[in-house]
PyMOL CGO cylinders between C-alpha atoms (Angstrom):
from pymol import cmd
from pymol.cgo import CYLINDER

trace = [
    CYLINDER, 103.71, 69.22, 95.83, 104.71, 71.00, 91.98, 0.3, 1, 1, 1, 1, 1, 1,
    CYLINDER, 104.71, 71.00, 91.98, 107.64, 73.20, 91.93, 0.3, 1, 1, 1, 1, 1, 1,
    CYLINDER, 107.64, 73.20, 91.93, 105.30, 75.76, 90.18, 0.3, 1, 1, 1, 1, 1, 1,
    CYLINDER, 105.30, 75.76, 90.18, 102.61, 76.14, 92.62, 0.3, 1, 1, 1, 1, 1, 1,
    CYLINDER, 102.61, 76.14, 92.62, 105.54, 75.93, 95.52, 0.3, 1, 1, 1, 1, 1, 1,
    CYLINDER, 105.54, 75.93, 95.52, 107.00, 78.62, 93.79, 0.3, 1, 1, 1, 1, 1, 1,
    CYLINDER, 107.00, 78.62, 93.79, 103.88, 80.42, 93.15, 0.3, 1, 1, 1, 1, 1, 1,
    CYLINDER, 103.88, 80.42, 93.15, 102.64, 79.88, 96.61, 0.3, 1, 1, 1, 1, 1, 1,
    CYLINDER, 102.64, 79.88, 96.61, 106.25, 80.74, 98.82, 0.3, 1, 1, 1, 1, 1, 1,
    CYLINDER, 106.25, 80.74, 98.82, 105.20, 84.48, 96.46, 0.3, 1, 1, 1, 1, 1, 1,
    CYLINDER, 105.20, 84.48, 96.46, 102.10, 85.31, 97.47, 0.3, 1, 1, 1, 1, 1, 1,
    CYLINDER, 102.10, 85.31, 97.47, 102.60, 84.22, 101.37, 0.3, 1, 1, 1, 1, 1, 1,
    CYLINDER, 102.60, 84.22, 101.37, 105.79, 86.99, 101.36, 0.3, 1, 1, 1, 1, 1, 1,
    CYLINDER, 105.79, 86.99, 101.36, 103.37, 89.45, 99.74, 0.3, 1, 1, 1, 1, 1, 1,
    CYLINDER, 103.37, 89.45, 99.74, 100.80, 88.42, 102.52, 0.3, 1, 1, 1, 1, 1, 1,
    CYLINDER, 100.80, 88.42, 102.52, 103.50, 89.65, 104.71, 0.3, 1, 1, 1, 1, 1, 1,
    CYLINDER, 103.50, 89.65, 104.71, 104.51, 92.47, 102.83, 0.3, 1, 1, 1, 1, 1, 1,
    CYLINDER, 104.51, 92.47, 102.83, 101.10, 94.16, 102.69, 0.3, 1, 1, 1, 1, 1, 1,
    CYLINDER, 101.10, 94.16, 102.69, 100.41, 92.99, 106.58, 0.3, 1, 1, 1, 1, 1, 1,
    CYLINDER, 100.41, 92.99, 106.58, 103.09, 95.44, 107.19, 0.3, 1, 1, 1, 1, 1, 1,
    CYLINDER, 103.09, 95.44, 107.19, 102.09, 98.22, 105.07, 0.3, 1, 1, 1, 1, 1, 1,
    CYLINDER, 102.09, 98.22, 105.07, 98.66, 98.06, 105.90, 0.3, 1, 1, 1, 1, 1, 1,
    CYLINDER, 98.66, 98.06, 105.90, 100.18, 98.72, 109.56, 0.3, 1, 1, 1, 1, 1, 1,
    CYLINDER, 100.18, 98.72, 109.56, 102.81, 101.67, 108.44, 0.3, 1, 1, 1, 1, 1, 1,
    CYLINDER, 102.81, 101.67, 108.44, 99.60, 103.42, 106.30, 0.3, 1, 1, 1, 1, 1, 1,
    CYLINDER, 99.60, 103.42, 106.30, 97.43, 103.01, 109.53, 0.3, 1, 1, 1, 1, 1, 1,
    CYLINDER, 97.43, 103.01, 109.53, 100.19, 104.80, 111.30, 0.3, 1, 1, 1, 1, 1, 1,
    CYLINDER, 100.19, 104.80, 111.30, 101.69, 108.09, 109.14, 0.3, 1, 1, 1, 1, 1, 1,
    CYLINDER, 101.69, 108.09, 109.14, 100.42, 110.67, 111.28, 0.3, 1, 1, 1, 1, 1, 1,
    CYLINDER, 100.42, 110.67, 111.28, 101.27, 108.53, 114.55, 0.3, 1, 1, 1, 1, 1, 1,
    CYLINDER, 101.27, 108.53, 114.55, 104.10, 111.07, 116.07, 0.3, 1, 1, 1, 1, 1, 1,
    CYLINDER, 104.10, 111.07, 116.07, 107.59, 109.24, 116.42, 0.3, 1, 1, 1, 1, 1, 1,
    CYLINDER, 107.59, 109.24, 116.42, 106.55, 105.83, 114.32, 0.3, 1, 1, 1, 1, 1, 1,
    CYLINDER, 106.55, 105.83, 114.32, 109.40, 103.91, 112.82, 0.3, 1, 1, 1, 1, 1, 1,
    CYLINDER, 109.40, 103.91, 112.82, 107.86, 101.49, 109.60, 0.3, 1, 1, 1, 1, 1, 1,
    CYLINDER, 107.86, 101.49, 109.60, 108.79, 97.62, 109.88, 0.3, 1, 1, 1, 1, 1, 1,
    CYLINDER, 108.79, 97.62, 109.88, 110.87, 96.11, 106.60, 0.3, 1, 1, 1, 1, 1, 1,
    CYLINDER, 110.87, 96.11, 106.60, 111.36, 92.80, 105.40, 0.3, 1, 1, 1, 1, 1, 1,
    CYLINDER, 111.36, 92.80, 105.40, 113.61, 92.06, 102.59, 0.3, 1, 1, 1, 1, 1, 1,
    CYLINDER, 113.61, 92.06, 102.59, 112.72, 89.59, 99.86, 0.3, 1, 1, 1, 1, 1, 1,
    CYLINDER, 112.72, 89.59, 99.86, 114.69, 87.36, 98.23, 0.3, 1, 1, 1, 1, 1, 1,
    CYLINDER, 114.69, 87.36, 98.23, 114.50, 85.13, 94.95, 0.3, 1, 1, 1, 1, 1, 1,
    CYLINDER, 114.50, 85.13, 94.95, 116.49, 82.21, 93.75, 0.3, 1, 1, 1, 1, 1, 1,
    CYLINDER, 116.49, 82.21, 93.75, 118.78, 84.42, 92.01, 0.3, 1, 1, 1, 1, 1, 1,
    CYLINDER, 118.78, 84.42, 92.01, 119.40, 86.82, 94.30, 0.3, 1, 1, 1, 1, 1, 1,
    CYLINDER, 119.40, 86.82, 94.30, 120.20, 84.10, 96.70, 0.3, 1, 1, 1, 1, 1, 1,
    CYLINDER, 120.20, 84.10, 96.70, 122.52, 82.06, 94.54, 0.3, 1, 1, 1, 1, 1, 1,
    CYLINDER, 122.52, 82.06, 94.54, 124.19, 85.21, 93.37, 0.3, 1, 1, 1, 1, 1, 1,
    CYLINDER, 124.19, 85.21, 93.37, 125.07, 86.59, 97.15, 0.3, 1, 1, 1, 1, 1, 1,
    CYLINDER, 125.07, 86.59, 97.15, 126.21, 83.20, 97.78, 0.3, 1, 1, 1, 1, 1, 1,
    CYLINDER, 126.21, 83.20, 97.78, 128.79, 83.30, 94.84, 0.3, 1, 1, 1, 1, 1, 1,
    CYLINDER, 128.79, 83.30, 94.84, 129.86, 86.74, 95.54, 0.3, 1, 1, 1, 1, 1, 1,
    CYLINDER, 129.86, 86.74, 95.54, 130.94, 85.57, 98.96, 0.3, 1, 1, 1, 1, 1, 1,
    CYLINDER, 130.94, 85.57, 98.96, 132.78, 82.63, 98.40, 0.3, 1, 1, 1, 1, 1, 1,
    CYLINDER, 132.78, 82.63, 98.40, 130.64, 80.51, 99.73, 0.3, 1, 1, 1, 1, 1, 1,
    CYLINDER, 130.64, 80.51, 99.73, 129.29, 76.89, 98.67, 0.3, 1, 1, 1, 1, 1, 1,
    CYLINDER, 129.29, 76.89, 98.67, 125.77, 77.66, 97.34, 0.3, 1, 1, 1, 1, 1, 1,
    CYLINDER, 125.77, 77.66, 97.34, 124.80, 74.51, 98.81, 0.3, 1, 1, 1, 1, 1, 1,
    CYLINDER, 124.80, 74.51, 98.81, 121.13, 73.73, 98.87, 0.3, 1, 1, 1, 1, 1, 1,
    CYLINDER, 121.13, 73.73, 98.87, 118.70, 77.10, 98.57, 0.3, 1, 1, 1, 1, 1, 1,
    CYLINDER, 118.70, 77.10, 98.57, 115.40, 76.59, 98.43, 0.3, 1, 1, 1, 1, 1, 1,
    CYLINDER, 115.40, 76.59, 98.43, 113.13, 77.59, 95.30, 0.3, 1, 1, 1, 1, 1, 1,
    CYLINDER, 113.13, 77.59, 95.30, 110.80, 80.66, 95.07, 0.3, 1, 1, 1, 1, 1, 1,
    CYLINDER, 110.80, 80.66, 95.07, 110.41, 84.14, 97.12, 0.3, 1, 1, 1, 1, 1, 1,
    CYLINDER, 110.41, 84.14, 97.12, 112.54, 83.83, 100.80, 0.3, 1, 1, 1, 1, 1, 1,
    CYLINDER, 112.54, 83.83, 100.80, 111.85, 86.47, 103.51, 0.3, 1, 1, 1, 1, 1, 1,
    CYLINDER, 111.85, 86.47, 103.51, 114.69, 88.29, 105.13, 0.3, 1, 1, 1, 1, 1, 1,
    CYLINDER, 114.69, 88.29, 105.13, 114.46, 88.78, 109.04, 0.3, 1, 1, 1, 1, 1, 1,
    CYLINDER, 114.46, 88.78, 109.04, 111.91, 91.75, 109.66, 0.3, 1, 1, 1, 1, 1, 1,
    CYLINDER, 111.91, 91.75, 109.66, 114.22, 94.97, 110.94, 0.3, 1, 1, 1, 1, 1, 1,
    CYLINDER, 114.22, 94.97, 110.94, 112.90, 98.37, 111.86, 0.3, 1, 1, 1, 1, 1, 1,
    CYLINDER, 112.90, 98.37, 111.86, 113.51, 101.34, 110.22, 0.3, 1, 1, 1, 1, 1, 1,
    CYLINDER, 113.51, 101.34, 110.22, 114.58, 103.57, 112.93, 0.3, 1, 1, 1, 1, 1, 1,
    CYLINDER, 114.58, 103.57, 112.93, 115.58, 106.69, 110.73, 0.3, 1, 1, 1, 1, 1, 1,
    CYLINDER, 115.58, 106.69, 110.73, 115.17, 109.63, 112.42, 0.3, 1, 1, 1, 1, 1, 1,
    CYLINDER, 115.17, 109.63, 112.42, 111.89, 111.54, 111.69, 0.3, 1, 1, 1, 1, 1, 1,
    CYLINDER, 111.89, 111.54, 111.69, 111.24, 114.99, 110.13, 0.3, 1, 1, 1, 1, 1, 1,
    CYLINDER, 111.24, 114.99, 110.13, 110.31, 117.59, 113.25, 0.3, 1, 1, 1, 1, 1, 1,
    CYLINDER, 110.31, 117.59, 113.25, 107.24, 119.33, 113.26, 0.3, 1, 1, 1, 1, 1, 1,
    CYLINDER, 107.24, 119.33, 113.26, 106.78, 122.39, 115.11, 0.3, 1, 1, 1, 1, 1, 1,
    CYLINDER, 106.78, 122.39, 115.11, 103.08, 122.17, 117.90, 0.3, 1, 1, 1, 1, 1, 1,
    CYLINDER, 103.08, 122.17, 117.90, 103.85, 124.96, 119.92, 0.3, 1, 1, 1, 1, 1, 1,
    CYLINDER, 103.85, 124.96, 119.92, 102.31, 122.66, 122.80, 0.3, 1, 1, 1, 1, 1, 1,
    CYLINDER, 102.31, 122.66, 122.80, 104.46, 122.69, 126.07, 0.3, 1, 1, 1, 1, 1, 1,
    CYLINDER, 104.46, 122.69, 126.07, 103.97, 119.24, 126.58, 0.3, 1, 1, 1, 1, 1, 1,
    CYLINDER, 103.97, 119.24, 126.58, 105.13, 118.27, 123.11, 0.3, 1, 1, 1, 1, 1, 1,
    CYLINDER, 105.13, 118.27, 123.11, 108.66, 116.80, 123.00, 0.3, 1, 1, 1, 1, 1, 1,
    CYLINDER, 108.66, 116.80, 123.00, 111.17, 115.40, 120.12, 0.3, 1, 1, 1, 1, 1, 1,
    CYLINDER, 111.17, 115.40, 120.12, 114.42, 113.54, 120.13, 0.3, 1, 1, 1, 1, 1, 1,
    CYLINDER, 114.42, 113.54, 120.13, 117.08, 115.16, 117.38, 0.3, 1, 1, 1, 1, 1, 1,
    CYLINDER, 117.08, 115.16, 117.38, 119.13, 112.46, 116.91, 0.3, 1, 1, 1, 1, 1, 1,
    CYLINDER, 119.13, 112.46, 116.91, 119.36, 109.17, 118.29, 0.3, 1, 1, 1, 1, 1, 1,
    CYLINDER, 119.36, 109.17, 118.29, 117.52, 108.10, 121.78, 0.3, 1, 1, 1, 1, 1, 1,
    CYLINDER, 117.52, 108.10, 121.78, 114.03, 107.11, 122.84, 0.3, 1, 1, 1, 1, 1, 1,
    CYLINDER, 114.03, 107.11, 122.84, 111.93, 108.72, 125.84, 0.3, 1, 1, 1, 1, 1, 1,
    CYLINDER, 111.93, 108.72, 125.84, 111.13, 106.35, 128.83, 0.3, 1, 1, 1, 1, 1, 1,
    CYLINDER, 111.13, 106.35, 128.83, 107.85, 105.41, 130.39, 0.3, 1, 1, 1, 1, 1, 1,
    CYLINDER, 107.85, 105.41, 130.39, 106.66, 103.32, 133.30, 0.3, 1, 1, 1, 1, 1, 1,
    CYLINDER, 106.66, 103.32, 133.30, 104.16, 100.94, 132.09, 0.3, 1, 1, 1, 1, 1, 1,
    CYLINDER, 104.16, 100.94, 132.09, 102.25, 98.22, 134.36, 0.3, 1, 1, 1, 1, 1, 1,
    CYLINDER, 102.25, 98.22, 134.36, 104.84, 95.93, 132.49, 0.3, 1, 1, 1, 1, 1, 1,
    CYLINDER, 104.84, 95.93, 132.49, 108.03, 97.50, 133.48, 0.3, 1, 1, 1, 1, 1, 1,
    CYLINDER, 108.03, 97.50, 133.48, 109.99, 100.16, 131.72, 0.3, 1, 1, 1, 1, 1, 1,
    CYLINDER, 109.99, 100.16, 131.72, 109.37, 100.82, 128.30, 0.3, 1, 1, 1, 1, 1, 1,
    CYLINDER, 109.37, 100.82, 128.30, 110.70, 103.32, 125.52, 0.3, 1, 1, 1, 1, 1, 1,
    CYLINDER, 110.70, 103.32, 125.52, 109.24, 105.27, 122.81, 0.3, 1, 1, 1, 1, 1, 1,
    CYLINDER, 109.24, 105.27, 122.81, 110.05, 108.18, 120.48, 0.3, 1, 1, 1, 1, 1, 1,
    CYLINDER, 110.05, 108.18, 120.48, 106.46, 109.54, 120.44, 0.3, 1, 1, 1, 1, 1, 1,
    CYLINDER, 106.46, 109.54, 120.44, 107.04, 112.65, 122.66, 0.3, 1, 1, 1, 1, 1, 1,
    CYLINDER, 107.04, 112.65, 122.66, 102.90, 114.22, 122.40, 0.3, 1, 1, 1, 1, 1, 1,
    CYLINDER, 102.90, 114.22, 122.40, 103.06, 114.28, 126.54, 0.3, 1, 1, 1, 1, 1, 1,
    CYLINDER, 103.06, 114.28, 126.54, 100.17, 115.34, 128.84, 0.3, 1, 1, 1, 1, 1, 1,
    CYLINDER, 100.17, 115.34, 128.84, 99.54, 116.59, 132.28, 0.3, 1, 1, 1, 1, 1, 1,
    CYLINDER, 99.54, 116.59, 132.28, 97.69, 113.99, 134.56, 0.3, 1, 1, 1, 1, 1, 1,
    CYLINDER, 97.69, 113.99, 134.56, 95.42, 114.27, 136.98, 0.3, 1, 1, 1, 1, 1, 1,
    CYLINDER, 95.42, 114.27, 136.98, 98.20, 113.81, 139.57, 0.3, 1, 1, 1, 1, 1, 1,
    CYLINDER, 98.20, 113.81, 139.57, 100.49, 116.11, 138.33, 0.3, 1, 1, 1, 1, 1, 1,
    CYLINDER, 100.49, 116.11, 138.33, 102.77, 114.20, 136.49, 0.3, 1, 1, 1, 1, 1, 1,
    CYLINDER, 102.77, 114.20, 136.49, 103.93, 114.04, 133.16, 0.3, 1, 1, 1, 1, 1, 1,
    CYLINDER, 103.93, 114.04, 133.16, 102.44, 111.10, 130.97, 0.3, 1, 1, 1, 1, 1, 1,
    CYLINDER, 102.44, 111.10, 130.97, 102.13, 109.71, 127.40, 0.3, 1, 1, 1, 1, 1, 1,
    CYLINDER, 102.13, 109.71, 127.40, 99.06, 109.22, 125.58, 0.3, 1, 1, 1, 1, 1, 1,
    CYLINDER, 99.06, 109.22, 125.58, 98.01, 105.74, 127.40, 0.3, 1, 1, 1, 1, 1, 1,
    CYLINDER, 98.01, 105.74, 127.40, 98.42, 107.77, 131.06, 0.3, 1, 1, 1, 1, 1, 1,
    CYLINDER, 98.42, 107.77, 131.06, 102.21, 105.95, 132.02, 0.3, 1, 1, 1, 1, 1, 1,
    CYLINDER, 102.21, 105.95, 132.02, 104.54, 108.44, 133.59, 0.3, 1, 1, 1, 1, 1, 1,
    CYLINDER, 104.54, 108.44, 133.59, 107.43, 109.87, 131.94, 0.3, 1, 1, 1, 1, 1, 1,
    CYLINDER, 107.43, 109.87, 131.94, 110.72, 109.62, 133.49, 0.3, 1, 1, 1, 1, 1, 1,
    CYLINDER, 110.72, 109.62, 133.49, 113.45, 111.53, 133.73, 0.3, 1, 1, 1, 1, 1, 1,
    CYLINDER, 113.45, 111.53, 133.73, 117.61, 110.87, 133.43, 0.3, 1, 1, 1, 1, 1, 1,
    CYLINDER, 117.61, 110.87, 133.43, 117.36, 108.85, 137.11, 0.3, 1, 1, 1, 1, 1, 1,
    CYLINDER, 117.36, 108.85, 137.11, 114.21, 107.09, 136.59, 0.3, 1, 1, 1, 1, 1, 1,
    CYLINDER, 114.21, 107.09, 136.59, 111.84, 108.72, 138.15, 0.3, 1, 1, 1, 1, 1, 1,
    CYLINDER, 111.84, 108.72, 138.15, 108.68, 110.58, 137.56, 0.3, 1, 1, 1, 1, 1, 1,
    CYLINDER, 108.68, 110.58, 137.56, 108.53, 113.95, 136.02, 0.3, 1, 1, 1, 1, 1, 1,
    CYLINDER, 108.53, 113.95, 136.02, 106.09, 116.70, 137.71, 0.3, 1, 1, 1, 1, 1, 1,
    CYLINDER, 106.09, 116.70, 137.71, 104.41, 119.17, 135.36, 0.3, 1, 1, 1, 1, 1, 1,
    CYLINDER, 104.41, 119.17, 135.36, 104.75, 122.68, 137.69, 0.3, 1, 1, 1, 1, 1, 1,
    CYLINDER, 104.75, 122.68, 137.69, 101.70, 124.98, 138.34, 0.3, 1, 1, 1, 1, 1, 1,
    CYLINDER, 101.70, 124.98, 138.34, 101.69, 126.88, 134.76, 0.3, 1, 1, 1, 1, 1, 1,
    CYLINDER, 101.69, 126.88, 134.76, 101.46, 123.48, 133.24, 0.3, 1, 1, 1, 1, 1, 1,
    CYLINDER, 101.46, 123.48, 133.24, 105.00, 123.18, 131.57, 0.3, 1, 1, 1, 1, 1, 1,
    CYLINDER, 105.00, 123.18, 131.57, 108.35, 121.25, 132.06, 0.3, 1, 1, 1, 1, 1, 1,
    CYLINDER, 108.35, 121.25, 132.06, 111.56, 122.24, 131.20, 0.3, 1, 1, 1, 1, 1, 1,
    CYLINDER, 111.56, 122.24, 131.20, 113.39, 119.74, 128.32, 0.3, 1, 1, 1, 1, 1, 1,
    CYLINDER, 113.39, 119.74, 128.32, 116.03, 119.86, 130.49, 0.3, 1, 1, 1, 1, 1, 1,
    CYLINDER, 116.03, 119.86, 130.49, 113.97, 117.48, 132.73, 0.3, 1, 1, 1, 1, 1, 1,
    CYLINDER, 113.97, 117.48, 132.73, 112.98, 114.60, 130.37, 0.3, 1, 1, 1, 1, 1, 1,
    CYLINDER, 112.98, 114.60, 130.37, 115.22, 111.53, 130.30, 0.3, 1, 1, 1, 1, 1, 1,
    CYLINDER, 115.22, 111.53, 130.30, 116.54, 110.70, 126.71, 0.3, 1, 1, 1, 1, 1, 1,
    CYLINDER, 116.54, 110.70, 126.71, 118.05, 106.95, 126.65, 0.3, 1, 1, 1, 1, 1, 1,
    CYLINDER, 118.05, 106.95, 126.65, 120.11, 104.87, 124.22, 0.3, 1, 1, 1, 1, 1, 1,
    CYLINDER, 120.11, 104.87, 124.22, 118.97, 101.33, 123.60, 0.3, 1, 1, 1, 1, 1, 1,
    CYLINDER, 118.97, 101.33, 123.60, 120.87, 99.48, 121.48, 0.3, 1, 1, 1, 1, 1, 1,
    CYLINDER, 120.87, 99.48, 121.48, 118.67, 97.02, 119.74, 0.3, 1, 1, 1, 1, 1, 1,
    CYLINDER, 118.67, 97.02, 119.74, 115.25, 98.05, 120.73, 0.3, 1, 1, 1, 1, 1, 1,
    CYLINDER, 115.25, 98.05, 120.73, 112.76, 96.06, 119.82, 0.3, 1, 1, 1, 1, 1, 1,
    CYLINDER, 112.76, 96.06, 119.82, 108.63, 96.99, 118.97, 0.3, 1, 1, 1, 1, 1, 1,
    CYLINDER, 108.63, 96.99, 118.97, 106.35, 95.50, 121.25, 0.3, 1, 1, 1, 1, 1, 1,
    CYLINDER, 106.35, 95.50, 121.25, 103.13, 97.63, 120.26, 0.3, 1, 1, 1, 1, 1, 1,
    CYLINDER, 103.13, 97.63, 120.26, 101.50, 100.78, 121.33, 0.3, 1, 1, 1, 1, 1, 1,
    CYLINDER, 101.50, 100.78, 121.33, 104.56, 102.97, 119.77, 0.3, 1, 1, 1, 1, 1, 1,
    CYLINDER, 104.56, 102.97, 119.77, 106.40, 101.50, 122.29, 0.3, 1, 1, 1, 1, 1, 1,
    CYLINDER, 106.40, 101.50, 122.29, 110.09, 99.55, 122.56, 0.3, 1, 1, 1, 1, 1, 1,
    CYLINDER, 110.09, 99.55, 122.56, 111.68, 97.04, 125.00, 0.3, 1, 1, 1, 1, 1, 1,
    CYLINDER, 111.68, 97.04, 125.00, 115.35, 96.75, 125.59, 0.3, 1, 1, 1, 1, 1, 1,
    CYLINDER, 115.35, 96.75, 125.59, 118.37, 97.83, 128.10, 0.3, 1, 1, 1, 1, 1, 1,
    CYLINDER, 118.37, 97.83, 128.10, 118.93, 101.57, 128.27, 0.3, 1, 1, 1, 1, 1, 1,
    CYLINDER, 118.93, 101.57, 128.27, 122.99, 101.55, 127.75, 0.3, 1, 1, 1, 1, 1, 1,
    CYLINDER, 122.99, 101.55, 127.75, 125.74, 103.80, 126.75, 0.3, 1, 1, 1, 1, 1, 1,
    CYLINDER, 125.74, 103.80, 126.75, 125.15, 107.30, 126.17, 0.3, 1, 1, 1, 1, 1, 1,
    CYLINDER, 125.15, 107.30, 126.17, 122.69, 108.98, 124.19, 0.3, 1, 1, 1, 1, 1, 1,
    CYLINDER, 122.69, 108.98, 124.19, 123.23, 111.74, 121.63, 0.3, 1, 1, 1, 1, 1, 1,
    CYLINDER, 123.23, 111.74, 121.63, 120.25, 113.32, 121.10, 0.3, 1, 1, 1, 1, 1, 1,
    CYLINDER, 120.25, 113.32, 121.10, 118.90, 116.32, 122.68, 0.3, 1, 1, 1, 1, 1, 1,
    CYLINDER, 118.90, 116.32, 122.68, 115.49, 117.18, 123.86, 0.3, 1, 1, 1, 1, 1, 1,
    CYLINDER, 115.49, 117.18, 123.86, 113.33, 119.66, 121.49, 0.3, 1, 1, 1, 1, 1, 1,
    CYLINDER, 113.33, 119.66, 121.49, 110.51, 121.57, 123.17, 0.3, 1, 1, 1, 1, 1, 1,
    CYLINDER, 110.51, 121.57, 123.17, 107.36, 122.34, 121.22, 0.3, 1, 1, 1, 1, 1, 1,
    CYLINDER, 107.36, 122.34, 121.22, 107.80, 120.15, 118.68, 0.3, 1, 1, 1, 1, 1, 1,
    CYLINDER, 107.80, 120.15, 118.68, 107.27, 116.61, 117.70, 0.3, 1, 1, 1, 1, 1, 1,
    CYLINDER, 107.27, 116.61, 117.70, 108.79, 114.03, 115.72, 0.3, 1, 1, 1, 1, 1, 1,
    CYLINDER, 108.79, 114.03, 115.72, 106.77, 113.41, 112.23, 0.3, 1, 1, 1, 1, 1, 1,
    CYLINDER, 106.77, 113.41, 112.23, 106.27, 109.65, 111.49, 0.3, 1, 1, 1, 1, 1, 1,
    CYLINDER, 106.27, 109.65, 111.49, 108.87, 107.82, 109.59, 0.3, 1, 1, 1, 1, 1, 1,
    CYLINDER, 108.87, 107.82, 109.59, 106.37, 106.69, 106.78, 0.3, 1, 1, 1, 1, 1, 1,
    CYLINDER, 106.37, 106.69, 106.78, 106.04, 108.11, 103.49, 0.3, 1, 1, 1, 1, 1, 1,
    CYLINDER, 106.04, 108.11, 103.49, 102.63, 108.04, 102.68, 0.3, 1, 1, 1, 1, 1, 1,
    CYLINDER, 102.63, 108.04, 102.68, 102.83, 107.84, 99.11, 0.3, 1, 1, 1, 1, 1, 1,
    CYLINDER, 102.83, 107.84, 99.11, 105.32, 105.94, 98.74, 0.3, 1, 1, 1, 1, 1, 1,
    CYLINDER, 105.32, 105.94, 98.74, 103.28, 103.32, 101.10, 0.3, 1, 1, 1, 1, 1, 1,
    CYLINDER, 103.28, 103.32, 101.10, 100.40, 103.16, 98.83, 0.3, 1, 1, 1, 1, 1, 1,
    CYLINDER, 100.40, 103.16, 98.83, 102.83, 102.86, 95.90, 0.3, 1, 1, 1, 1, 1, 1,
    CYLINDER, 102.83, 102.86, 95.90, 104.20, 99.60, 97.20, 0.3, 1, 1, 1, 1, 1, 1,
    CYLINDER, 104.20, 99.60, 97.20, 101.00, 98.09, 98.36, 0.3, 1, 1, 1, 1, 1, 1,
    CYLINDER, 101.00, 98.09, 98.36, 99.30, 97.94, 94.72, 0.3, 1, 1, 1, 1, 1, 1,
    CYLINDER, 99.30, 97.94, 94.72, 102.75, 97.08, 93.61, 0.3, 1, 1, 1, 1, 1, 1,
    CYLINDER, 102.75, 97.08, 93.61, 102.42, 93.79, 96.37, 0.3, 1, 1, 1, 1, 1, 1,
    CYLINDER, 102.42, 93.79, 96.37, 98.71, 94.01, 95.31, 0.3, 1, 1, 1, 1, 1, 1,
    CYLINDER, 98.71, 94.01, 95.31, 99.28, 93.15, 91.55, 0.3, 1, 1, 1, 1, 1, 1,
    CYLINDER, 99.28, 93.15, 91.55, 102.69, 90.33, 92.59, 0.3, 1, 1, 1, 1, 1, 1,
    CYLINDER, 102.69, 90.33, 92.59, 99.82, 88.65, 95.06, 0.3, 1, 1, 1, 1, 1, 1,
    CYLINDER, 99.82, 88.65, 95.06, 97.30, 88.50, 91.78, 0.3, 1, 1, 1, 1, 1, 1,
    CYLINDER, 97.30, 88.50, 91.78, 99.88, 86.91, 89.50, 0.3, 1, 1, 1, 1, 1, 1,
    CYLINDER, 99.88, 86.91, 89.50, 100.88, 84.57, 92.37, 0.3, 1, 1, 1, 1, 1, 1,
    CYLINDER, 100.88, 84.57, 92.37, 97.12, 83.45, 91.98, 0.3, 1, 1, 1, 1, 1, 1,
    CYLINDER, 97.12, 83.45, 91.98, 96.85, 83.60, 88.05, 0.3, 1, 1, 1, 1, 1, 1,
    CYLINDER, 96.85, 83.60, 88.05, 99.94, 81.52, 88.35, 0.3, 1, 1, 1, 1, 1, 1,
    CYLINDER, 99.94, 81.52, 88.35, 98.31, 78.73, 90.62, 0.3, 1, 1, 1, 1, 1, 1,
    CYLINDER, 98.31, 78.73, 90.62, 95.35, 78.54, 88.66, 0.3, 1, 1, 1, 1, 1, 1,
    CYLINDER, 95.35, 78.54, 88.66, 97.11, 78.11, 85.21, 0.3, 1, 1, 1, 1, 1, 1,
    CYLINDER, 97.11, 78.11, 85.21, 99.08, 75.07, 86.93, 0.3, 1, 1, 1, 1, 1, 1,
    CYLINDER, 99.08, 75.07, 86.93, 95.80, 73.24, 88.50, 0.3, 1, 1, 1, 1, 1, 1,
    CYLINDER, 95.80, 73.24, 88.50, 94.10, 73.67, 85.09, 0.3, 1, 1, 1, 1, 1, 1,
    CYLINDER, 94.10, 73.67, 85.09, 97.23, 72.05, 83.10, 0.3, 1, 1, 1, 1, 1, 1,
    CYLINDER, 97.23, 72.05, 83.10, 97.28, 69.47, 85.99, 0.3, 1, 1, 1, 1, 1, 1,
    CYLINDER, 97.28, 69.47, 85.99, 93.77, 68.40, 85.92, 0.3, 1, 1, 1, 1, 1, 1,
    CYLINDER, 93.77, 68.40, 85.92, 93.85, 68.33, 81.92, 0.3, 1, 1, 1, 1, 1, 1,
    CYLINDER, 93.85, 68.33, 81.92, 96.91, 66.09, 82.01, 0.3, 1, 1, 1, 1, 1, 1,
    CYLINDER, 96.91, 66.09, 82.01, 95.32, 63.83, 85.00, 0.3, 1, 1, 1, 1, 1, 1,
    CYLINDER, 95.32, 63.83, 85.00, 92.12, 63.37, 82.92, 0.3, 1, 1, 1, 1, 1, 1,
    CYLINDER, 92.12, 63.37, 82.92, 94.17, 62.55, 79.52, 0.3, 1, 1, 1, 1, 1, 1,
    CYLINDER, 94.17, 62.55, 79.52, 96.97, 60.95, 80.31, 0.3, 1, 1, 1, 1, 1, 1,
    CYLINDER, 96.97, 60.95, 80.31, 96.43, 56.77, 79.92, 0.3, 1, 1, 1, 1, 1, 1,
    CYLINDER, 96.43, 56.77, 79.92, 93.19, 57.68, 77.90, 0.3, 1, 1, 1, 1, 1, 1,
    CYLINDER, 93.19, 57.68, 77.90, 92.37, 54.80, 75.29, 0.3, 1, 1, 1, 1, 1, 1,
    CYLINDER, 92.37, 54.80, 75.29, 91.12, 57.23, 73.05, 0.3, 1, 1, 1, 1, 1, 1,
    CYLINDER, 91.12, 57.23, 73.05, 94.04, 59.91, 72.36, 0.3, 1, 1, 1, 1, 1, 1,
    CYLINDER, 94.04, 59.91, 72.36, 91.47, 62.17, 70.64, 0.3, 1, 1, 1, 1, 1, 1,
    CYLINDER, 91.47, 62.17, 70.64, 89.02, 62.02, 73.23, 0.3, 1, 1, 1, 1, 1, 1,
]
cmd.load_cgo(trace, "trace")
């Protein structure tokens, strides 16, 4: 493949991944406790400089755009007062735990409800767990004390969808539960919109580059070897 085509294509693929992430972020801009994903991008020059600064041999470095490892930005969101007795937020680090059909999962979304059986559940109907891993009963007045909600430290928690995380609880959590509040989404909608426009323009630039290179190659193939140099 032509080197120019390869470089342009790598940039378009990177922007497609970025647009998928940005679209998901926008869709969850109002989801309580949602954390956005980010994937760093590196150009050839940045990769070369990073290797040089680190003192390691540069070796073979791919041309074009390289995608780094995706990660979740776990920066705590802002607190939003709701006044609802079954809304909870964690100030600081930590997760709530819920018992799903696939096992225990973790979340920062504290928008809970009272099930028909009088058990505290999340939006999916999964029971919320206390610090000992047991279900929490809702009182006759429809309330639950914040002290009954379990908070768990989950190092390396990984997203699995539905605003849930997988992982193994370990260590003592530093976060505290705040009742009548929800943690806002970690998505800055205005910033994401700007990034989406920038990404779309980069993708279009890649398309234009491929079209120009393709046209140049087509003209070269039709003219090289021609018996009539003026043709």
